[in-house]
N, C-alpha and C positions, 0 to 999 in steps of 0.2 A: 596431054592426053590423059582422060580420065581412066581409072582402074576401076574395074567392075569386080575385081575379087574380093573375098572375105576371108583372109586369112587368120589362122589362129590368134595372131598378134592383136587383132581387132576383135576378138571375142572376148567375153567376160566371163571367166571361170574361176577366178579366185574369190574362195569362200568367204574371206574377209571382206572383199569389197562388195561382194553380193550383199552381206549381212549390213554392211554400212549403207548400201544404196536403199534398203528398205527400211533402216531407221531412222535417224536422225538427218535432218536438212536437206531431203530430198523433194522433188516438186513432181506433180504429177498431170498429165493432160488427157482427156478422152476425146476421141473421136468414135464412135460406135461403128465397128466391134472391136476396135482397139484402142489401149491405154498404155500410155508412155508414162514411164517412170524415170526420172534424170536426176543427175547430181554432179555439181562442179566438185573436182577431187584435185588436190595437190599432184602436181607433175611427178614428184617424188614416190607417190603411192602407184602411179599405174605405170608399168613398164613401156617402154617405145611405141605408145601407140595414142594419138590425140584423142579418139572415140573408141570406147570398148562398148560392145553390145551384147545382150542376150535375148533370147526367145523363150516365151514359156506358153504352154496352152494346158490349163487345169484339165485334170481328169475328171473333176465331178462335171464339166461341160461337154466335154467329147470324152466317151466311154471307151471307144474302139482307137487302139494305138494307131490303127491306119489313118484314121482321121486326123488324129493329132499330129501326127507327122506329116502330112498333107498340108495343113495349116501353116507348120512351122517353116516348111520349104516354102511356101509361098509368101510368108513374111519374110524369109531369108532374101530370095529372090527380090522382092520389091525393095527391101532396105538396099540391096546392092546397088540397084539403079537409081536410087534416090539419095544416096549417102554423101555425094560431092560439097553440098551446101552446108551440110553439118560440120564436115571434116574442115572445109575452109575457116568457118566460124571458130572452130576448136583451136584451129593454127593462129588464130589472132590474138588468143587469149595468153597471157603471158604468166607461165608458171601454173596454169590450171587446165586439165583436162576434162573430159565429160564421160561418166558411165551412164548408161543408157539400157532399160528393160523395155520391150514390147511384150505385151500380154494380151492375149486372145480373151474376150469376153463375151462371147455367143455361144449358142449350143447348135448353130446351123454352119453349114459351109457355105462359103462365098466365092464368088468368081475371081479369078487372078487379076483382073482387069481393076475390079472394085477395091481389092485388098492393096493393090498399087496405088490407086488414087489416095486410099485414107493414110498409108504410110507416108507418101508425099506431104500431104496436108498436116500431118503429126510433126515430120520432121521440120518443115518450115516454120510452123508455130513454135517448137524448141527453138529453133536457131533465131526467131524474134525476140524469145525470151531471154535466151542467153546474151545477146549482143545488147538488148535493153539494160538489162542487169549489170553488165561489164562497163557501161558508160557511168 
């Protein structure tokens, strides 16, 4: 049975890992209005989770905190429902884990179903890229 939870152990909170994610060796994919930045890391760097994720909505795009929080909530929900494939791919990697950032790129709000579709497509593309590079 698939777990639809998103515990703290699967969230990217380490400042060091976030800095590494946005510096050297990371890759990026975009499906408007979302951008995903991901990186393969050594299993020793990431504590007990195969995939660690963070969500970001820039203040310059959505000025009101209520709107930013709504979009982050929608992205988290979409990720929770579609994370199974990425978790399976990460579990097949030997000694590697995935750090992932989902970033909002639009100044408008979108429907939850649309965000769910876009997150699903992004995660599928990431899964393809990672499985292709692992071969």
